[in-house]
C-alpha positions in Angstrom: 185.2 142.2 -0.3 181.6 141.0 1.0 179.8 141.8 4.0 176.8 140.1 5.2 174.6 141.4 8.0 171.8 139.2 9.4 169.6 139.4 12.8 170.1 135.6 13.1 173.2 133.8 14.5 172.0 130.9 12.9 171.9 132.5 9.4 175.2 134.0 10.0 176.8 130.6 10.7 175.2 129.0 7.8 176.9 131.9 5.5 180.0 131.3 7.3 180.0 127.7 6.8 179.0 128.0 2.9 181.5 131.2 2.3 184.5 129.5 4.4 186.5 129.7 1.1 186.2 133.6 0.6 188.8 135.1 2.6 187.7 138.5 2.4 184.0 137.9 3.7 182.9 139.4 6.8 179.8 138.8 9.1 178.1 140.9 11.1 175.1 140.4 13.3 172.7 143.3 13.6 169.1 144.1 13.6 167.8 146.8 11.4 164.9 147.4 14.4 167.7 149.0 16.4 168.9 152.7 15.9 172.6 151.2 15.7 172.2 148.7 13.6 175.2 150.1 11.3 177.6 150.7 14.2 180.0 147.5 13.9 179.9 148.2 10.0 183.4 149.6 9.0 183.9 151.7 5.6 181.6 152.5 2.8 180.0 150.4 0.4 180.1 150.6 -3.3 176.6 148.2 -3.0 174.0 147.3 -0.6 171.7 144.5 -1.2 168.9 144.1 1.0 167.6 140.5 0.3 163.9 139.7 2.0 165.1 141.9 4.6 163.5 145.2 4.8 159.9 143.8 5.9 161.7 142.7 9.4 161.7 146.2 10.6 158.1 145.1 11.2 156.1 148.5 9.9 156.9 150.3 6.6 156.9 153.7 8.5 160.2 152.9 9.6 161.7 152.1 6.2 162.8 155.7 5.3 165.0 155.9 8.2 166.7 152.7 7.3 167.3 153.9 3.9 168.7 156.8 5.0 171.5 154.5 7.0 171.9 152.6 3.9 172.6 155.9 1.8 175.1 156.8 4.6 176.8 153.8 4.3 177.3 154.1 0.3 179.9 155.5 -1.5 178.9 158.3 -3.7 177.1 156.7 -6.7 176.9 153.6 -5.0 174.2 151.1 -5.9 171.1 149.9 -3.3 169.1 146.8 -4.4 166.2 145.9 -2.0 164.4 143.0 -2.9 161.2 142.6 -0.6 157.7 141.5 -0.6 154.5 143.9 -1.7 151.2 143.2 0.1 149.1 140.7 -2.0 145.8 141.7 -0.5 145.3 145.6 0.7 142.6 144.5 2.8 145.0 142.5 5.4 146.4 145.0 7.7 149.5 143.0 8.7 150.7 142.7 5.1 149.9 146.5 4.4 151.9 147.4 7.6 154.7 145.6 6.6 155.1 145.7 2.4 155.2 148.7 0.6 153.3 149.8 -2.4 155.4 150.7 -5.4 154.2 154.4 -4.7 155.6 154.1 -1.1 158.9 152.8 -2.1 159.5 155.6 -4.3 158.6 158.3 -1.7 161.0 156.5 1.1 164.1 156.3 -1.4 163.4 159.9 -2.5 163.0 161.0 1.4 166.5 159.1 1.8 168.2 161.1 -0.9 167.9 158.6 -3.6 167.5 160.7 -6.8 167.2 157.8 -9.8 165.1 154.9 -7.9 163.0 152.5 -9.4 160.7 149.8 -8.6 
């Protein structure tokens, strides 16, 4: 089965249209910025892919908590893959607040309990 989560109703609708032929696909509207973002998800997951979404939490200081939420949703030995940007110019505060450096990512994974993290 495949569960798609997005904060945008329009993106979920586009996904529903594209994936309509797959019967075991579910769609959940939620926002990582909300403390209860995972409430409507059922069960545990063997893998979570966060694709260009972690920066939507709007400040990297919140990311370790998000990663803890991911860890709680994964089965033992589950896999988390995070694909997101990194700051291009460290002097631009907005990018520095949104995107994490390699070291910050590794620290966030470790604080969430991930032991074999790679960036």
